[in-house]
C-alpha positions as CSV (number, residue, x, y, z in Angstrom):
1,M,-59.1,97.4,105.0
2,T,-60.0,100.7,103.5
3,D,-60.7,100.7,99.7
4,I,-57.5,102.6,98.8
5,Q,-57.8,101.4,95.2
6,S,-61.1,103.3,94.7
7,K,-61.3,105.4,91.6
8,D,-62.7,108.3,93.6
9,H,-59.4,109.5,95.0
10,F,-55.6,109.4,94.9
11,I,-53.0,110.0,97.5
12,L,-51.5,113.5,97.5
13,Y,-48.6,113.7,99.9
14,T,-48.2,116.8,102.0
15,D,-44.8,117.6,100.3
16,F,-46.4,117.5,96.8
17,L,-46.0,121.2,96.3
18,D,-42.5,121.2,97.7
19,G,-41.2,118.7,95.2
20,L,-38.7,119.8,92.6
21,P,-40.9,119.1,89.6
22,I,-43.8,121.3,91.0
23,K,-41.4,124.0,92.0
24,A,-40.0,124.0,88.5
25,I,-43.5,124.2,86.9
26,R,-44.5,127.1,89.2
27,K,-41.5,129.1,87.9
28,F,-43.1,129.4,84.5
29,A,-45.4,132.3,83.6
30,G,-48.8,130.7,84.4
31,G,-47.1,128.0,86.4
32,D,-49.8,127.9,89.1
33,T,-52.4,127.3,86.4
34,Y,-50.3,124.4,85.0
35,V,-50.1,122.8,88.4
36,I,-53.9,123.0,88.8
37,V,-54.3,121.5,85.3
38,Y,-51.8,118.7,86.2
39,L,-53.8,117.9,89.4
40,R,-57.1,117.8,87.4
41,M,-55.5,115.5,84.8
42,L,-54.1,113.3,87.6
43,L,-57.6,112.9,88.9
44,K,-58.9,112.0,85.5
45,A,-56.0,109.5,84.9
46,Q,-56.4,107.8,88.2
47,A,-59.8,106.5,87.1
48,C,-58.1,104.8,84.2
49,K,-55.1,103.2,85.9
50,G,-52.9,106.2,85.2
51,Y,-53.8,106.8,81.6
52,I,-55.7,109.5,79.6
53,R,-56.6,108.1,76.2
54,H,-57.6,109.8,73.0
55,Q,-61.2,109.0,72.4
56,R,-61.1,110.4,68.9
57,I,-64.0,112.7,69.5
58,L,-61.8,115.7,68.7
59,P,-58.8,115.8,66.4
60,T,-56.2,115.7,69.2
61,L,-55.8,114.4,72.7
62,S,-55.0,117.9,73.9
63,E,-58.2,119.2,72.5
64,E,-60.2,116.5,74.3
65,I,-58.5,117.2,77.6
66,A,-59.0,120.9,77.2
67,L,-62.7,120.4,76.5
68,E,-63.2,118.1,79.5
69,L,-61.3,120.3,81.9
70,G,-62.7,123.6,80.6
71,E,-59.3,124.9,79.7
72,T,-57.8,126.2,76.5
73,K,-56.0,123.9,74.1
74,E,-52.9,126.1,74.5
75,T,-52.9,125.7,78.3
76,V,-53.3,121.9,78.1
77,T,-50.6,121.6,75.4
78,A,-48.2,123.8,77.4
79,T,-48.9,121.8,80.6
80,L,-48.3,118.5,78.8
81,S,-45.1,119.7,77.4
82,I,-43.8,120.9,80.8
83,L,-44.9,117.7,82.5
84,E,-43.1,115.6,79.9
85,N,-39.9,117.7,80.3
86,C,-40.2,117.2,84.1
87,H,-40.6,113.4,83.5
88,L,-44.0,113.3,85.2
89,I,-45.8,111.8,82.2
90,E,-45.0,109.5,79.4
91,R,-46.6,109.9,76.0
92,Q,-47.7,106.7,74.3
93,G,-47.7,108.0,70.8
94,T,-50.5,110.4,70.1
95,E,-53.1,108.0,71.6
96,S,-52.5,108.2,75.3
97,I,-50.6,109.7,78.2
98,F,-49.4,107.8,81.3
99,F,-49.1,109.8,84.6
100,K,-46.2,108.4,86.5
101,Q,-47.5,109.5,89.9
102,C,-50.5,107.2,89.4
103,Q,-48.1,104.2,88.9
104,T,-46.2,105.1,92.1
105,E,-49.4,105.2,94.1
106,Q,-50.6,101.9,92.7
107,E,-47.3,100.2,93.4
108,K,-47.4,101.5,97.0
109,V,-50.9,100.0,97.5
110,I,-49.8,96.7,96.1
111,D,-46.6,96.7,98.2
112,S,-48.6,97.4,101.4
113,E,-50.9,94.5,101.0
């Protein structure tokens, strides 16, 4: 069996860009940037079972994500707000964010075994 649970990748379906949430995000000014930031955050979250956690290196989680991704705090904050409104993430207070697509992929792997 292929090591599908590896932290090196996640499954991105061919219809990802055609999904309603992504189409809605792309309608915003700067929407393509938000989609790229979302994908980069998904890759980061996949390595931590769907979570990005505040490491308390910087004052806010948004600032830490921005630094790690090389984006501005404003871009990351806007992306997180849009993702939350599209029900793609769940904030766990100010300490962590859960990416629902990671959960979906993990459940599919478990169900296929």
